[in-house]
VOPAGU-2260 file (C-alpha; in pm, 1 decimal, decimal comma):
REM VOPAGU-2260
SITE   aa  ch    i         X         Y         Z
SITE  MET   A    0    3283,1   -2107,0      36,9
SITE  GLN   A    1    3359,7   -2331,8    -256,2
SITE  PHE   A    2    3345,7   -2761,6    -266,1
SITE  VAL   A    3    3738,3   -2841,8    -346,7
SITE  PRO   A    4    3725,4   -3173,1    -540,5
SITE  GLY   A    5    4020,8   -3344,5    -349,2
SITE  MET   A    6    3887,5   -3223,8     -21,9
SITE  SER   A    7    3925,6   -3449,1     280,1
SITE  ASN   A    8    3596,3   -3583,9     425,1
SITE  TYR   A    9    3652,2   -3392,5     740,9
SITE  ALA   A   10    3664,8   -3057,9     566,8
SITE  PHE   A   11    3386,4   -3141,3     331,1
SITE  ARG   A   12    3186,3   -3160,1     579,7
SITE  MET   A   13    3299,6   -2848,1     794,1
SITE  THR   A   14    3232,3   -2655,4     516,5
SITE  ARG   A   15    2855,9   -2791,4     470,7
SITE  LEU   A   16    2857,7   -2727,2     825,1
SITE  SER   A   17    2949,3   -2366,4     807,2
SITE  ASN   A   18    2757,2   -2332,0     511,0
SITE  ARG   A   19    2459,2   -2362,1     686,4
SITE  ILE   A   20    2543,1   -2173,4     978,5
SITE  PHE   A   21    2599,2   -1871,7     779,4
SITE  GLY   A   22    2249,8   -1885,7     534,2
SITE  GLU   A   23    2452,5   -1994,1     271,5
SITE  VAL   A   24    2387,0   -2286,5      -2,7
SITE  ALA   A   25    2513,2   -2599,8     200,2
SITE  ARG   A   26    2565,3   -2856,2     -67,6
SITE  PRO   A   27    2682,4   -2724,2    -461,9
SITE  THR   A   28    2361,2   -2703,0    -671,7
SITE  ASN   A   29    2367,8   -2549,6   -1084,2
SITE  ALA   A   30    2337,5   -2198,6   -1179,1
SITE  LYS   A   31    1941,3   -2215,3   -1208,3
SITE  SER   A   32    1900,0   -2376,5    -851,8
SITE  MET   A   33    2188,9   -2069,4    -736,1
SITE  LYS   A   34    1886,4   -1803,9    -906,4
SITE  VAL   A   35    1639,2   -1906,2    -648,3
SITE  VAL   A   36    1879,3   -1887,9    -393,6
SITE  ARG   A   37    2006,8   -1527,3    -523,8
SITE  LEU   A   38    1606,7   -1411,9    -532,9
SITE  MET   A   39    1506,3   -1547,1    -188,0
SITE  LYS   A   40    1815,9   -1386,0     -32,7
SITE  ARG   A   41    1737,5   -1024,6    -102,6
SITE  ARG   A   42    1499,4    -787,0      95,7
SITE  PRO   A   43    1164,2    -786,4      76,0
SITE  VAL   A   44     998,5    -552,7    -142,2
SITE  ASP   A   45     724,7    -478,0     168,7
SITE  LEU   A   46    1085,5    -413,5     291,8
SITE  ASP   A   47    1319,2    -181,9      35,7
SITE  PRO   A   48    1269,5     193,2     102,6
SITE  TYR   A   49    1291,5     250,8    -286,7
SITE  ILE   A   50     937,7      60,5    -310,2
SITE  VAL   A   51     755,4     193,8      -2,7
SITE  ASN   A   52     833,1     519,7     -81,0
SITE  PHE   A   53     800,7     560,2    -492,1
SITE  TYR   A   54     523,6     762,1    -449,8
SITE  PRO   A   55     471,2    1023,1    -265,1
SITE  PRO   A   56     207,8     981,6      71,6
SITE  HIS   A   57    -117,0    1171,0    -134,6
SITE  GLU   A   58    -375,7    1040,5     211,9
SITE  GLU   A   59    -139,3    1252,6     442,0
SITE  TYR   A   60    -152,8    1525,9     223,3
SITE  SER   A   61    -515,8    1547,7     154,9
SITE  LYS   A   62    -627,2    1481,3     506,9
SITE  LEU   A   63    -323,7    1730,0     599,2
SITE  MET   A   64    -493,4    2053,4     364,1
SITE  SER   A   65    -861,4    1933,0     500,9
SITE  VAL   A   66    -757,0    1975,5     829,5
SITE  LEU   A   67    -603,4    2331,8     699,5
SITE  ARG   A   68    -842,0    2435,0     516,8
SITE  GLU   A   69   -1068,4    2371,6     865,4
SITE  HIS   A   70    -887,1    2600,2    1044,6
SITE  GLY   A   71    -909,1    2851,0     743,0
SITE  LEU   A   72    -511,3    2833,9     648,0
SITE  TYR   A   73    -568,9    2701,1     303,1
SITE  ARG   A   74    -870,9    2781,4      12,3
SITE  ASP   A   75   -1009,1    2459,9    -127,9
SITE  GLU   A   76   -1147,7    2648,0    -442,2
SITE  HIS   A   77   -1336,2    2280,4    -580,7
SITE  LEU   A   78   -1438,1    2213,9    -251,0
SITE  ASP   A   79   -1571,6    2579,8    -173,0
SITE  PHE   A   80   -1746,3    2560,8    -529,0
SITE  LYS   A   81   -1921,8    2190,8    -419,9
SITE  GLU   A   82   -1978,5    2298,6    -104,8
SITE  GLU   A   83   -2153,5    2712,7    -226,3
SITE  MET   A   84   -2396,6    2447,7    -481,3
SITE  VAL   A   85   -2485,4    2244,2    -243,0
SITE  ARG   A   86   -2675,0    2554,4     -15,6
SITE  MET   A   87   -2711,9    2714,7    -322,3
SITE  ARG   A   88   -2946,5    2420,6    -421,0
SITE  ILE   A   89   -3087,4    2441,0     -26,0
SITE  LEU   A   90   -3201,4    2847,6     -69,7
SITE  ARG   A   91   -3430,4    2743,7    -392,5
SITE  GLY   A   92   -3593,3    2471,8    -262,7
SITE  LYS   A   93   -3401,5    2120,5    -415,1
SITE  VAL   A   94   -3314,1    1933,0    -138,5
SITE  LYS   A   95   -3334,7    1534,8    -173,7
SITE  PRO   A   96   -3640,9    1440,5      40,5
SITE  LYS   A   97   -3588,3    1219,5     304,4
SITE  PRO   A   98   -3633,3     843,4     347,6
SITE  GLY   A   99   -4026,6     771,4     341,2
SITE  GLN   A  100   -4079,9    1124,6     230,7
SITE  GLY   A  101   -4046,1    1103,7    -176,5
SITE  LYS   A  102   -4372,3    1097,9    -452,6
SITE  ARG   A  103   -4388,4     742,4    -399,8
SITE  ALA   A  104   -4491,3     816,0     -21,8
SITE  LYS   A  105   -4680,8    1119,1    -109,3
SITE  ALA   A  106   -4877,8     861,1    -301,1
SITE  LYS   A  107   -4931,7     601,7     -73,0
SITE  GLU   A  108   -5084,6     861,1     106,8
SITE  LEU   A  109   -5368,4     988,6    -116,9
SITE  VAL   A  110   -5516,9     677,4    -210,0
């Protein structure tokens, strides 16, 4: 709503009341203050679907793929390779020692 210079006192007050009720600027303000009003009037960034859905949901995809892999419906070759490497290390006897059974623990036993 616009403020006209020749408004009656009643019309001026009703215009201000109307602006307050409908969430507009109640008093006449300069352009710099109106910029702040425009920024605050916008939808919050965390509720804007364009911003929220900008990147695909990678976490959900990775969980889904791991479930599919457990059921045997998907083959993750990289994970298969890593598991095979761990299995081969175990077969060769290259397993990490349990806590308290490493080289230093054995040296303490000898002393």
